[in-house]
C-alpha positions as CSV (number, residue, x, y, z in Angstrom):
1,M,-7.3,15.7,-13.5
2,K,-8.6,13.0,-11.2
3,R,-9.0,13.9,-7.6
4,L,-10.6,11.6,-5.1
5,C,-12.0,12.2,-1.6
6,F,-12.9,10.2,1.4
7,V,-16.0,11.4,3.3
8,L,-17.8,9.9,6.2
9,P,-21.4,10.8,6.9
10,S,-21.9,12.0,10.4
11,V,-24.2,9.0,11.1
12,R,-21.1,6.8,11.1
13,V,-20.0,8.2,14.4
14,T,-23.2,7.6,16.3
15,A,-21.6,4.6,18.0
16,L,-19.5,7.0,20.0
17,T,-22.3,9.1,21.4
18,A,-20.9,8.7,24.9
19,L,-17.8,10.6,23.8
20,T,-17.3,14.1,22.6
21,I,-15.7,13.7,19.2
22,A,-14.2,15.6,16.4
23,V,-14.3,14.2,12.9
24,L,-11.3,14.1,10.6
25,A,-11.4,13.9,6.8
26,A,-8.7,13.5,4.2
27,C,-9.1,14.3,0.5
28,G,-6.2,14.0,-2.0
29,G,-5.6,14.0,-5.6
30,G,-3.2,13.3,-8.4
31,G,-3.2,13.6,-12.2
32,S,-4.2,11.5,-15.2
33,S,-4.2,8.2,-13.5
34,D,-6.1,5.3,-15.1
35,S,-6.6,3.6,-11.7
36,N,-10.1,3.1,-10.4
37,S,-8.8,3.0,-6.9
38,T,-10.4,5.2,-4.3
39,S,-6.9,6.1,-3.1
40,N,-5.9,9.5,-2.0
41,H,-2.6,8.8,-3.7
42,A,-3.6,8.5,-7.4
43,G,-0.4,9.2,-9.3
44,S,0.3,10.9,-12.5
45,G,3.3,11.5,-14.8
46,S,4.4,12.0,-18.3
47,T,7.1,10.3,-20.4
48,N,8.9,11.4,-23.5
49,A,9.9,9.2,-26.4
50,G,13.3,8.7,-25.0
51,D,12.0,7.4,-21.8
52,Q,9.9,4.7,-23.6
53,T,12.8,3.2,-25.6
54,G,15.3,0.7,-24.5
55,S,15.2,-1.6,-21.5
56,P,14.4,-0.4,-17.9
57,A,17.3,0.8,-15.8
58,A,19.1,-1.7,-13.6
59,S,17.3,-2.6,-10.4
60,Q,18.4,-0.6,-7.4
61,K,17.9,-1.2,-3.8
62,V,15.4,1.0,-2.0
63,T,16.6,3.2,0.8
64,L,14.9,5.3,3.5
65,L,14.8,9.1,3.0
66,P,17.4,10.2,5.6
67,P,15.8,12.1,8.5
68,A,17.1,15.4,9.8
69,S,20.1,15.2,12.1
70,T,18.5,17.7,14.4
71,P,14.8,17.2,14.9
72,Q,12.4,20.1,15.6
73,S,9.5,20.1,18.0
74,V,6.5,22.4,18.4
75,S,4.7,23.6,21.5
76,P,1.1,24.9,21.5
77,T,0.8,28.7,21.4
78,G,-3.0,28.9,21.5
79,D,-3.2,29.7,17.7
80,P,-4.2,26.6,15.8
81,T,-3.4,28.2,12.4
82,A,0.2,29.1,13.3
83,D,0.7,25.9,15.2
84,S,-0.6,23.7,12.3
85,I,1.9,25.4,10.0
86,A,4.7,25.0,12.5
87,F,3.8,21.4,13.0
88,M,3.8,20.6,9.3
89,S,7.1,22.4,8.9
90,A,8.7,20.5,11.8
91,V,7.4,17.0,10.9
92,R,8.4,17.4,7.3
93,H,11.9,18.7,8.4
94,N,12.2,15.7,10.7
95,V,11.5,13.1,8.1
96,G,13.7,14.9,5.5
97,I,11.0,15.8,3.0
98,N,10.6,19.2,1.3
99,Q,9.1,22.2,3.1
100,L,5.8,23.7,2.0
101,T,5.3,27.4,1.2
102,V,2.2,29.2,2.4
103,D,0.0,30.0,-0.5
104,Q,-2.6,32.7,0.1
105,T,-5.1,31.2,-2.4
106,L,-5.0,28.0,-0.4
107,V,-5.3,29.9,2.9
108,T,-8.5,31.5,1.6
109,S,-10.0,28.2,0.5
110,A,-9.0,26.5,3.7
111,L,-10.4,29.2,5.9
112,N,-13.6,29.4,3.9
113,H,-14.3,25.8,4.5
114,A,-13.3,25.9,8.2
115,N,-15.8,28.8,8.7
116,Y,-18.5,26.8,6.9
117,L,-17.9,23.8,9.2
118,V,-18.2,25.9,12.3
119,L,-21.2,27.9,11.1
120,N,-23.1,24.7,10.3
121,Q,-21.6,22.5,13.0
122,A,-20.6,20.2,10.2
123,T,-17.8,17.7,9.3
124,G,-16.1,16.5,6.2
125,H,-15.1,18.1,2.9
126,N,-18.3,18.8,1.1
127,E,-20.6,21.8,1.5
128,T,-24.3,22.2,0.8
129,Q,-25.4,25.1,-1.4
130,G,-27.7,27.5,0.5
131,L,-26.2,26.9,3.9
132,P,-24.3,29.7,5.7
133,G,-20.7,30.1,4.5
134,Y,-21.1,28.0,1.3
135,T,-18.3,28.6,-1.2
136,G,-18.3,25.4,-3.2
137,Q,-19.4,21.8,-3.1
138,S,-16.0,20.1,-2.8
139,P,-12.4,21.3,-2.1
140,F,-11.7,21.2,-5.8
141,T,-14.7,23.3,-6.9
142,R,-13.9,25.8,-4.1
143,S,-10.4,26.4,-5.7
144,D,-8.5,25.1,-8.7
145,A,-5.3,25.4,-6.6
146,V,-6.3,22.6,-4.2
147,F,-4.7,19.3,-4.9
148,G,-5.4,17.7,-1.5
149,E,-7.2,18.5,1.8
150,V,-7.3,17.2,5.4
151,T,-10.0,18.4,7.8
152,I,-10.9,18.1,11.4
153,A,-14.1,19.5,12.9
154,G,-16.2,18.8,16.0
155,D,-17.1,19.6,19.6
156,I,-14.7,22.2,20.9
157,R,-14.0,20.2,24.0
158,A,-12.2,17.6,21.8
159,F,-9.5,20.2,21.1
160,S,-7.5,20.2,24.3
161,T,-4.7,22.4,22.8
162,S,-4.1,24.4,19.6
163,L,-2.1,21.5,18.3
164,T,-4.8,18.8,18.8
165,G,-6.3,19.2,15.4
166,V,-3.1,18.9,13.3
167,T,-1.5,16.2,15.4
168,S,-4.7,14.1,15.5
169,L,-4.8,14.3,11.7
170,F,-1.2,13.3,11.4
171,D,-1.5,10.3,13.8
172,A,-4.2,8.8,11.6
173,P,-2.2,6.8,9.0
174,F,-4.3,7.5,5.8
175,H,-4.2,11.2,6.7
176,R,-0.5,11.0,7.4
177,F,0.2,9.7,3.9
178,L,-1.4,12.8,2.5
179,M,0.4,15.1,4.9
180,L,3.8,13.6,3.9
181,E,3.1,13.7,0.2
182,G,5.2,15.6,-2.2
183,Y,3.1,18.8,-2.4
184,A,4.7,22.2,-2.8
185,S,2.4,24.5,-0.8
186,L,-0.3,24.6,1.8
187,G,-2.9,26.9,3.3
188,V,-4.3,26.5,6.8
189,G,-7.7,27.8,8.0
190,A,-8.9,27.5,11.6
191,S,-12.3,28.6,12.9
192,T,-14.0,28.3,16.3
193,S,-17.3,29.1,18.0
194,A,-18.4,28.6,21.6
195,T,-19.2,24.9,20.7
196,W,-17.5,23.9,17.5
197,E,-14.0,24.0,16.1
198,A,-12.5,23.2,12.7
199,V,-9.0,23.1,11.3
200,N,-8.7,22.7,7.5
201,I,-5.4,22.2,5.6
202,D,-5.4,22.5,1.8
203,F,-2.4,21.4,-0.3
204,G,-1.3,22.5,-3.7
205,G,1.3,21.8,-6.4
206,F,3.9,19.0,-6.5
207,A,7.6,18.9,-5.8
208,S,10.4,16.4,-6.4
209,A,10.6,15.6,-2.7
210,V,11.5,11.9,-2.8
211,G,13.7,9.9,-5.2
212,D,12.4,7.0,-7.3
213,T,14.0,4.5,-4.9
214,Q,13.4,6.2,-1.6
215,L,10.8,5.6,1.1
216,V,9.5,8.0,3.8
217,A,9.1,6.2,7.1
218,Y,7.2,7.3,10.1
219,P,8.1,7.1,13.0
220,Y,11.4,8.0,11.3
221,S,14.7,6.3,12.0
222,G,16.0,7.3,15.4
223,Q,12.9,9.1,16.5
224,T,12.3,9.3,20.3
225,G,9.1,10.1,22.2
226,V,6.9,8.3,19.8
227,P,3.3,7.9,21.1
228,A,2.4,4.4,22.3
229,R,-1.1,4.2,21.1
230,W,-3.7,5.5,18.7
231,F,-7.5,5.6,18.9
232,A,-8.5,3.5,15.9
233,A,-11.2,5.4,14.0
234,E,-10.5,6.7,10.5
235,N,-12.1,6.8,7.1
236,P,-10.8,5.1,4.9
237,N,-11.0,2.7,7.8
238,P,-7.8,0.6,8.3
239,F,-9.7,-1.9,10.4
240,A,-12.7,-2.3,8.0
241,S,-12.1,-6.1,7.9
242,Q,-11.5,-6.3,11.7
243,P,-14.3,-4.2,13.2
244,Q,-13.5,-5.4,16.7
245,Y,-10.6,-2.9,16.8
246,Q,-12.6,0.1,15.6
247,N,-13.0,2.8,18.1
248,T,-10.5,1.2,20.5
249,Y,-7.0,2.0,21.5
250,V,-4.3,0.2,19.4
251,G,-0.6,0.7,18.9
252,Y,0.8,3.7,17.2
253,P,0.7,3.2,13.4
254,V,4.0,2.7,11.5
255,T,3.9,3.9,7.9
256,I,6.1,3.9,4.8
257,Q,5.4,5.6,1.5
258,A,7.1,6.1,-1.8
259,K,6.8,9.1,-4.0
260,L,3.4,9.8,-5.6
261,T,4.1,7.9,-8.8
262,G,5.6,4.9,-7.0
263,R,3.7,1.6,-6.5
264,L,4.4,-0.9,-3.7
265,S,3.7,-4.6,-3.8
266,S,4.4,-7.8,-1.7
267,V,5.0,-5.5,1.3
268,S,5.7,-7.1,4.7
269,I,6.3,-5.0,7.8
270,K,7.7,-6.6,10.9
271,I,8.0,-4.8,14.2
272,T,10.0,-6.2,17.1
273,D,10.6,-4.9,20.6
274,S,14.0,-4.5,22.4
275,G,13.8,-8.2,23.5
276,G,13.4,-9.4,19.9
277,N,9.8,-10.2,20.4
278,D,7.4,-9.8,17.4
279,V,4.7,-7.2,17.8
280,P,1.5,-8.5,16.1
281,C,0.1,-5.8,13.8
282,F,-2.5,-5.3,11.1
283,Q,-1.0,-4.6,7.7
284,P,-3.2,-3.0,5.1
285,T,-1.1,-3.0,2.0
286,P,-1.6,-2.1,-1.7
287,D,-2.0,-5.8,-2.5
288,G,-5.2,-6.1,-0.5
289,N,-6.4,-2.6,0.1
290,T,-7.6,-0.4,-2.8
291,E,-7.2,2.8,-0.7
292,I,-3.4,2.8,-0.9
293,T,-1.0,2.4,-3.8
294,N,2.3,4.1,-2.9
295,G,2.1,3.4,0.9
296,A,1.8,0.7,3.5
297,M,1.1,0.6,7.2
298,C,1.5,-1.7,10.2
299,I,-0.8,-1.0,13.2
300,P,-0.1,-2.9,16.4
301,Y,-3.2,-4.6,17.8
302,T,-2.3,-3.4,21.3
303,A,-0.5,-0.3,22.7
304,L,3.2,-0.3,22.6
305,K,5.3,-0.2,25.8
306,G,6.8,3.0,27.2
307,S,10.5,3.8,27.0
308,T,11.0,0.9,24.6
309,A,13.1,0.7,21.4
310,Y,11.3,-0.9,18.5
311,S,12.8,-2.2,15.3
312,V,11.0,-2.2,12.0
313,H,12.0,-4.4,9.0
314,V,10.2,-3.8,5.7
315,T,10.5,-6.0,2.6
316,G,8.7,-5.9,-0.7
317,V,8.9,-4.3,-4.2
318,L,8.8,-0.7,-5.3
319,K,7.7,-0.1,-8.9
320,A,8.7,3.3,-10.3
321,L,6.9,5.4,-12.8
322,H,8.6,4.0,-15.9
323,G,8.2,0.3,-14.9
324,D,11.5,-0.2,-13.1
325,T,11.2,-2.5,-10.1
326,H,13.3,-2.2,-7.0
327,P,13.6,-4.6,-4.1
328,I,12.7,-3.2,-0.6
329,D,14.7,-4.4,2.4
330,V,15.1,-1.7,5.0
331,T,15.4,-1.6,8.7
332,W,15.2,1.2,11.3
333,S,14.3,1.8,14.9
334,F,12.4,4.3,17.1
335,T,11.8,4.7,20.8
336,T,8.4,5.3,22.5
337,E,7.6,8.1,25.0
338,A,8.8,7.6,28.5
339,D,5.5,7.8,30.3
340,A,3.5,5.8,27.8
341,S,2.1,3.3,30.3
342,A,1.7,5.7,33.2
343,K,-0.1,8.6,31.5
344,F,-3.2,6.6,30.7
345,M,-3.7,4.9,34.0
346,G,-6.6,6.1,36.1
347,N,-9.2,8.4,34.4
348,E,-9.2,8.1,30.7
349,K,-9.7,11.2,28.6
350,Q,-13.4,11.8,28.1
351,F,-13.0,13.4,24.7
352,H,-11.5,11.9,21.6
353,V,-10.6,13.2,18.2
354,V,-11.9,10.6,15.7
355,P,-10.6,10.4,12.1
356,E,-13.2,10.4,9.4
């Protein structure tokens, strides 16, 4: 089984030495894919003889996975483990995807790595044998049950609430892809010391969460209170080809993704504001970015406006597991948070959570 990780050496964040930061890391996997991509969405699947005979099914239009009619929200309780589980439950409920069960084997592996990161004031997925708390070099050697992992660790002052870790992971688009993937279970481990904090989420199993001709959108259709901006620092780095936007505030990322075995191509994402004005955005897509195959994103170059409705129009092609191709032409809208412009005036936050 092929599993692929994204890891950023700590030296990569030295450009932000004026800030107290926490480093995020995403690591995902799939099955027997022949792709050489470094994507965290390598897909797998099997076909039987019946599936391989005859012509492909008639092309069907792609639709959005319907979001929940009653969205859920989560408030910080002071417990990052419980809050991370609650957040994952709420956000997956809101977009209409399957819920994850808590698996104690994954809990153990996630907590072991969180403890290692805190004991060694480290970041990322890998561990070094001989250091305190070592339980395995990678997520997948620490436990056979782990199919994917997202991790955040860093200066404790970067974690302003017990929800900071999980929400910062989710806001980062490559990490979001993994957190909205069709996994079946999860385990959350959180650890803290006087100076360092870590939240680690391990995912396991797969579920039939999304249909062959469905896409998961975020922000989801009808969502309100959407953040206006995002601090652009993540590995894989969406702005690798436009480094002037790295480590700056940009607009909140819009993402779409198919099921694990789907492949997107010729994707175009257009965002317009309530006045019909186009919102310029950077669009890493599977056609030009080897980090993604079943997802695409549109990251506005500047922060969005507060209390504003935005419309998203996506076109392209979705190729399903057995070779069927389906046209994409979907539109939805969302509304930004009311105080988006006012809340960032004056003193900026000194501490940032920076995706790895």
